[in-house]
N, C-alpha and C positions, 0 to 999 in steps of 0.2 A: 578578504573579504566574506562574508557568506553567502554559498553557494547553494542553488536549489535542485541543479541538475535538469536544469530546464533549457533547452537549445531555442531560441526564436529563431522557425525558419523562413517566413517572409510575410509578406502586407501587400494587398492588394485589392485594389479597387474599381468596380466593376462599372463598365461606363454607361449602361444599357439602365433606362429608367425604370424602377421597379417599386412596387409596393413596401415600403418601408415599414420594417416591423416593430413591434411596442417598445421591445426591448431588445439584447441579443441575445441572440440563441447561439449555444454551448454544446458543441459535438466532441464526444471520445473516440478515436479511433483504435481499435486495436485489429490488429493482422498478424498470419503467421506464427502462429504458438507452435506448432508441431511437435505437440504430443505426440509421445510415444514412448518407444525404448530408446536405447542408448543410437544416435545415426550414425552413419559413416561419414558425414559431413561434422569434422570435430568440432569446428566453434555455434552448430546447432545444438541446443541443450534440449534435447527432446525429453530425456527423463525428467525433469526439473518444468514441464510446461505448465502442467498444473498448481505447483508454487508458483510460478511468475504469473499466473492466468488470478490466482486468488491476490498475490501483493498487489495487482494494477486494479483489480477489485474495489480492494482496500483504499488506494489510494486516490481512484476514482469518490468512492461514497466519503471518504473524509476530507480531503484537499480540493478537489477541481469541482467534485458535485455538477456533471454536466448536464444538462438537459436531455440529450440523446446518446447514446454510444452504438456504436458500428462494429459490428464485430465481421473485419472482411477476408473472411477464408483461410484453408488449411490449417485449421485447428489441428488436425493428426496429423502427423507426418506421415503415415499410413493407414487410406482408408479401407485396403484390404485385410488390414490383420484382424486374425478371428478375436480379438480384443475391439474392434474398432469402438463399436457400438456402448459397450461400456465405458469405454474413455470418452466418447461421446456425452454419454451422460453423466458423468463425472465432472467433465466441464460445463454442463450444462446447468447443474446445481451450484456451481461456482458465479454463474453471469447471473444466474435466478437471485443470487444476492446484493446484486446492484441496484442502489435507489431510485436509477433511470430506467426508462426503458429502452429494449435495446432493440434491434434489426442483426439476424445473423443470414451472413449468406456462405456457401462451401467453394471452397479452392480446388484446384487441380488436384491436390494428395488427397481430399476426404472422402474421395473415393465416391461412389452410386448416390447421386444427387436425390431420388426417391427413399433412400437408406437416412442418408443427413437429416431431412424432412421428417421421419418417423421419429426421431430426438427430439429435433429444434421447432420451433412455429416457422411455418412457410411464408414470407412474405407474401402479400397481394402486389399485385402490377406497380400501386402507387398505394403507398401509407406516408399516413397526416399524421404529424406528432410536432407539435409545439413551434405552431407556425412555420413549418417547414415540410413540404412534399418530396417525399424521397422517392426514386425510380430504383431499386433491386433487381440487378441484371442477373443472369448463374448464362454463361457463354459455352459456346462449343468450343472446345480444346482444337490449337492449331500446333504443326510442327513447330519443333524447337520453342514449347513453352510458350508460345503466344496464346492468342484467341481470335475468334472473330464472331460478329454480332448479325442476326438474322435480320432482314429486312423490315418484318413484323418491329422489331424491339428497337430498331434503329430508329421508326416511326414514333415509338412510345411517349416521348419528349412533348412532340408538336401535340397528342392527344392529353396530355396531362398537364400541358397550357390553355385547355381549354377551360373558360372562369374561374379560371386560378390565376392571381395577378404576384403570388408571392416567389420565395424562393424556392427552386427546383435542384434538386442533389440528387447525380447520379452517381449510384453504388455497384463495382463492379470488382472480384477479386485479383484480374491480371491488367497489369499497366496499360494505362491508359493515357497519351499525349501527343500534341502535334508531332509527325513522324520528325520533321526537320530540325526542329527544338530539340526532342525528349532524350534525355541522358541513361535512360534504363536500357539493356539488352533485349526487353520485350514489350511486345506492342501488338495491336491490333492490326491483322491482314486488312482490313478494311475502315482503317483508324480516320482516316481523313471523310469518310460518306459519314462515318458515327458524330466526327466532331461538326461537321458543318451541318448537321441535322442539329445538334445539342445549340451552335448560336443562332439559330434562325429561330429557334423556340426561346431562347433567352434562360439557358441553363446557367444555374449559378455556380454550381461547384460539380469536379467530379472528383471522386476521390477512390484512389485503387491500392491495392497490397502487392504482393507476390514477390517483389525485389526486395531484397531482405535489407539492404543498406537503404533504401530509400531514396528518393531525388528531390530537386529542388522543386518549388513551386512554380507552375507555371502561367502566365495569365494570357489567355490571347481571345481578345475582345471581351466579350461579360463574360467569360469562362474562366475561372481557377481552376487547375489541375492539379490534384495532390496526388503524390504518392507515399503514403505510410511506412514506413522501415518495421522489419518484422519483431514481434517480442523476443524470438526466441533466441537473439544473438546478443551479445553484449554488449552496449551494455542496458540491452532490455527496455527499447524504447517504445513509447504508444504516445499519440499524436491527438492533439487538442486543437480544435478551429472553432474559430468564432467568426457571426456570421453577423455581422452589426449595420442594419441598412444596406449601404451600395460596400460596403467595404467588408473583406474577407480577410483574415489573419490566423498563422498556427506557430504552432507551437509544440517540439517534441518533449517529453519528458522523460528521465531515465528511473527505473527502478532501482539500479545502482547505484549507490552513492560516491560523488566524485571522490578518485583516490587520494588527490592531493589535503583532503581535509581530514585525512588519517583517524577518522572515525572509529571508536571501539566502544559497542555495543555492550555495556556493564551494570545488565539486567538482562537476561534471560533464564528460562527454564528448560529441565531436559525430562526426560522419559519417567520419570519419578516424579512428577507433580501430578497430583489426583486431577487438577484441570487442565492437564494436555491434552491437546487434542492431536498432534501426531510429532511432538518434540522427540530428537534422536541426537545425541550427542555428536556423534559421527557423521551424520549429515550436517548439523548445524554448522560444523568447522569445514566441510566442504562447500555450503554454500557461502562462507564468511568470504573466500575470496573473489567467487563470484559477483559479490555485492558490493565488492568495491571496501569491504572492512578492513580497519588495519589490527583489529584484534577482538576479542570477545571474552566476558566474564562471566561463565554461569554461576547463576546465585537460589540455587532452591531453597521451598520455603523450609526455615528449619521445625515449624511446626508439623509439616508433613512429614519429616523425617522420624519423628519423635512418636507422631498419635495416628492410629487409624484413621480412615476415614469420618466415620461417624462422629467420633471425638472430635477431629478437628474443624468440620463444619459445625456442630452444634456448639464450638467454643467451650467446649470443655478445657482445651487447651488456654484458653483466656480465662478463662475463671479460676481454675486451680492450678497454673502454670505446671512448672517441671515434677511436681511432687505427684500429679497424676500420672509420669511417664507409667505404661507397661514395660519391661523391657523386652517381651515377646513382639513389642511395634517397633522397635527401637530397629531403622534403616540406614543409621549413621555410619554401617561400618560399608554397606554399599555405594553409598554416594562416595567413600574416601575410596573406594576400588574405582569409580569412574575416576576421580582426579588421579588416580596415581597411573591410569591408562593412558589419559588423552589428556593433560596438562603438560604444554608444551610453551614455545617464544610467541608469545599473542593469544594464547590459551590459555585463562587463568579460570580456579575454581572459588567462589565464595560460596559465601549464605544471603542469602535475604531472611533474616534474622525475624521471625513475630516476636513480639513483647506482652506478656501477662497485665491485665488490669491492676497489677501493684507495682507497673514499669519493670520487673525482670525480662530478661531475655530468654528464649526458650532454646539454650545454647547452653549444655555444661562447657566447665571450664575448660575440660583433658580437651571435649572437640574443638573447642574454639581456638587452642593454639596452632590448629591444622589449616587457620585459613587467613589471609591477610589482607580480608576483604570485606565487609560487612554493611549489608546494605539494611539500614533498620525500619520496620515495616508495621504502620500502627493500623489494623483490620478489623478492630472493635473499641466502641467505648460504651460501657456498661448505661450509660445516663442515653444512648442516643434511641433507646428500643422505642417505638413505636409514637415517637415525638415529631411532631407537626413544624417545628424550627429548633433551630442550635439558639437554647437560648444561652442565658448569663450562665449556670450550670453547665452548661454541655461544654461552654467555650473555655470555662476557668479547669474543666476535669483534663479537656483538651491538653493544655499548655502544660499543666500539673506532669500529665503521663510525656506529654514530649520531654520535659526536659530532663525526668528521669531516664528516659530513653537516651536523649545526646549522651549523660553523662556516662556512657557504656562505651564512649571511645569507638563509634558509629564511622562508617566513611561517609554514607550517606544517608537522607531522608527519602526514602521511596514515597512516591506519590502522596506527596503531604496533605493534600484535604480530601483525598479519594474518601476516607470514612465517612466523611460528609453524604458526598454525592452517591455513594453506597446505600446510604438511608434515606435515598431522596431528597434532600436538602440540599440548597444553595449554600456553597462554603463562606462564613461570615467572614466579611473582608476584614471585619477588625482583630482578626488572629493574624493578618498578612505582616503587616509590620514586627506585631513579637515573637511572632515564630521564625520572620527573616534575622533577627537579631540575635535568637538564640541560637541560630545555625552559628552565625560570625561568631558566636562567643566560644563555641566548642570546637568551629572548623570542621564543621561537617557540611557536604553539600546538599543541594538540592536538585532534586532530581525531575526531569521533564519527561513526562510520561503519559505518553497516550490509549494506554492498554483501559478498553473502559474509563474512557476520563478524559476529560478535559481541562488541563492544566491552564490556573487565573493567569491570564496575562498581568491583572496589577500587581500579583506575588511576585511573577519573576521580573519584573520593572524594579521592586523594590531590591530585589536579591543582587540586580544589575548595578545598582545605585550605591549599594554600601558593602559592596565585594565579597558577598557569597558565591563560591561555585559552583558551578552547575555541572550536573551527570546526565547524561542520555543514557536511559533505557528504554527497551523495546515493552519490556515487561511480557516475551514472547512466550505464548502456549502453542503456537501456531506455526509452521516453519516459511511459511510467510510475511510474518512478521517482523523476522530476524533482521536488526539495524536499519530500518526502515524508518528514517530519521526525515524527511521530508517535511513533516506536520513540525517535529521541533526548531526546524533551521526556519520554518517560515514563523512561527510564534516568537522566534527571538527578532526575525527581522520586524513585525508586529510590535514587537518591545522595544525597538530603538535601536538593538545594535545590529551593526554592519562592518565590525573589523574582526580581528583577528581570534579565531577557535580557541586556540592556546591558551590564550590571556584569562577565557575564562570555566573552561573546562577542567575538572578534574582530571590532575593525571596519573599514569599506572607509579607505583613506588619502586 
């Protein structure tokens, strides 16, 4: 069965009458990133906290699309570290790429609250977003990693309820739950007083972090208590909560891929890519194990190995082909050095082979013999320049060049129709069937690739129907993208596939 790394946590119904929302509200909860240097707690992956957060944000933007994102403290592992402000600034830059509004509160590891809010926007006592009223709390620490809430803040829900009938959501870092039922080692010293006030004023939801394992949801009257797990420990979970009228439901989403699926990222880049953001072969290999992958296949752009940046980006490589290579620009030897240094069981090196407007691969025969895995990529069509739509001439040109490309005995067709999307055009549906048939004829796999791309589901359905193999590629240019196949799995599910992935995925030779 296809797995999405989604763990349903609970479903509760509020018993108190409340104003019905016009539509469900989706909340994403990220807690306990613990970014910083390597931790003395082995399972706490502080050094990759920024990568994990970027991966979570990417997943939220592309797949979950929450209405509001809640960041519930311990963004840092040591808020007193000299680099604390710079690290917080790095994390804010990542969170600012969220498509949703977000609220951030500090945790007990984040250091001085005022310093935290020199970097992040300080929320008000009440924040109204997407039909929900949020109450962010920053409470006093108590011995044993517990907390206590001031009397003024205990009464804040009753003040927030004045002239408001909709959902109230309390936010805090330290775990809060009914003392007799809570299964976390932490709580508030005055938890019962806080909870009584919440119940009396019809608080809908109370959300906490702090306990990295998380805990089962607790329904106490009208209030649902959610303890979100930490992002910093495998499998790197975040929580999604849906408020739909009187109903509250939660799911946990893992950033790591389900290990039993044995997924291999067959298209990612190295530090040699001109468009690399932070790629590094050694770090990529280390992350593969963390992220539940069975292997990696690095596939650097062949055009970028033979041409300098200017002549690659201005498409000299596509117009003139290998005849235009300057020997001084040739970096293939350096790429082969990476291959010799890092290739091992589960770690392979191939090429994302560009091909020119004549349909010839940008790779010499001598260099090609070093690689047993070739991803063919169409990065340009001469007739697409300045077009408002992909007319018959462009479609025929695509099919003609595609057949020439596939005749080169490649293994995978990269991002099959992205050449149209990159030109601001909708991929022509008339091309889906003939493209799939050409792939079938030449026994070439179709790649599912979401890097600046939306694979057409209708095309994937055709490939599945006629038996074209599928390849999963992240096309990673940032470490956070490596092997993030949640969207790939969701696409297959939407296409009607819910079977054994080994039956449809291209396998290593």
